[in-house]
N, C-alpha and C positions, 0 to 999 in steps of 0.2 A: 432456708433462711433467705431474706430479701437484700439487696444490695446495701441499703442503709444500715441495718444492724451490722452486716460484715464489716463495713468501714468504720462505722462508730467503735465497733470491738477492736478493730487494729489500731486505733488511737487510744483505746481504752487504758492500756497497759502503760502507755507514756502519761497520760494524764494522771492516773492513780499513782505513778511513782512520784511525779512532780509534786503531788498533793503530799504524799507522805514525807519526801524532803523538805517540804516547805511547811509542814505542821508545826516545826519548831519556831518558826519566825514569829516576831514580835506583832506583826500585823498580818490580817489575813489576805490572801491572795485576790487582786481586783482584776488582773489582766493576765490573759496567756498570749505570748507573742509567738505565732508559727509561721515557718517560711512556706510559700507555695512555689512551685516551679513547673514549667511546661513539661519536663522529663519525669515528673512525678504525677501519674493520671488520678490517683487518690486525693492528692492535694486539691487539683483541680476540681473534682467532683464535690469534695467538702466544701471548698470555698463557694462553689457556685450554688449548692443549695442550703448553705446557712446551717447544716446540720450541728456543728460544733457550737455555734452560737446558741441553738436550740437547747441543746443539752446542758449548757454551762449557764443558761440565764437564771435558771432556778437557784443557782448557787450564788448568784450575783456577781458572776466572773466574766468579763468581757473577753472577746477573742480578736486580736489584731493580726491580720496577714501582712506578710512582707514578702516580696518577691526575691528569689535568689536565681542566678542564672548559671548553676553550675555547682558542683561540689565544693570548688574553691570558695565560692561566694557564701555557701551555706555555712562552711566552717569559719570563715571570717566573721560573718555575723554572730556565731556563736561565742567565739573569742573576744568580740567587742560588747558583748551583753546586750546585742540589739535584738536577739530573738531567745526564747527559751527552748525551742524545738526547730531543728533543721533536718532535711533529708538529703543524705550525701550516698554516692556509690560507696559498696562496701570496701573497695581497695582503697579509697581515698580516706575513710575513716580509720582503716588499719595503719595506713602510713602515718597519718596525723597523730594517732595515739602512740606509735613507735617513736615519734620524734618529740615527744613531749606535750603535746596538745592535750589540755585537761578537759577533753569531752568524755561524755558518759554514753556509751551505747545502750539504750533502754528498750530498743525495739527494733527487730531486724525483720524484713520481708522483701520478697521479690516474686510477684505474680505478674508475668507477661500477659496473662489472659485479661487482666484488668484494664489493658489498653484499649480493649473493645468497648470499654464504658465510654470513653470520650471520641470514638470515630465517628465521623459524618462524611458525607460525599465532599463536602467542601473544604475538609480539614486535613492537612497532612500532617503526619506524626512521625518523628525521627527517634528511634530507639537507639541510645547510644550504648555502647559495651554489648549490644546484641542480648541483654538481659542474661548473659553468661552466669551460670552454666545451665540456665534453662533453655537450652537451644532448640530442642523439640517444641516446646510451648510457643517460643518466639516464631518458629518457622510456621506454626499453625495459625497464629494471630496474621502474619503476613499472607498466608494462603487466602483467608477469609477475607482480608481488607486490603486492597490493591494501593490504597493510599496511606499504608503504614511501610516507612523505610527502616531498614536494619543497617546498624554500623556496628559490626562485631569488633573493628579495629584490633588490637593486639590478641583478644581472645580467640581469633579465628585460628591462631596457631596452638592453641591449648587442647588437650584432650576433648574429643567431642566435637571440635571446630570444624572438622571436615564436612558435617552436616549443613554448614552453611554454605560451602563450596558446591555441594551436590545440589541443594535448592536452587543457588543461584545458575548453575548450569542448566536448570529446568525452568521452572515457574518463576522464580524469583529474580530473574535477570534484572528487571527494571525497578528492583525493590532495595538492592543492596548499594550502599555507598562505602568508599574506601575512606579509612582513617589510620593514623599512625601511632596514636596514644603517645606520641611525644610529650614529655622526655622520659616517659616510664620505658620507652624502647626507641632505639636510634632510627631516625627517620629513613637514612639510606638503607641500612639492612632491612627495615620493614617492607620498604618498596620491592627490593630484590626479593624477599622471601614470598610477599604477595604475588609477585608475577610468576612465581615457580609452584603455585597452589594446584595448578591444573585447570584454571579457568579458561574457556575458549576465547580465541580472539575476539569474536563479535561480543562476548560478554563483557571482556576487559574494557571494550570502548564504551560499553553502557556504564559500567561500575566505576571507571576513572573519569569520565567526563558527561556523558549523556544524562544520567540520572541526575546529576548535581544541577546542571543547567535546567533541566525541567522543572526540578523542584524549587529551585531559587529564581526561575523566570528570567534567566539572564538572557541578553540580546547579544549573542556571539555568533 
């Protein structure tokens, strides 16, 4: 199966459910409002090639894209009825629903390998949450593409997270970035636990400082 059908199929479940929920509306659907984000490779590809617009054009449905800069913004847009579909991290959606947020989870996916779809020599990609629990797949993507950075944050302490440590003490030294996941985890405790993971002193210098300076092109 080629890339386009895979991506279209991944959106099909969402679209069909939207159509079924809206079939009772007085007026036909004229527009789908979809968010796109740099942390969602599939949204970047779909938006760039206009595949959703092509597929929905025959039904007279326009597609409008709105940028979200993180799960909190995606949830905010959904709550304010600014978008019909948004992409958030799984934990963010779970916590939001647990706190009474009236969102509907209509499709769930996590494919670290899809990051390779948008990798290019002049583009740096930062993968937050380390695509946990797909640790092995994420490490594989980082191995193939040196301009992919991994931020496992609090997930580095969960079962399987030791693989991030092993990879970083090896080839991934210049690709791991430190993150705390605050407020989900206390910042001070996270720093202490991170320093006790077994990363070498040279690796810690890279992960806690050098890698971020290089990525952000800071003059320090």
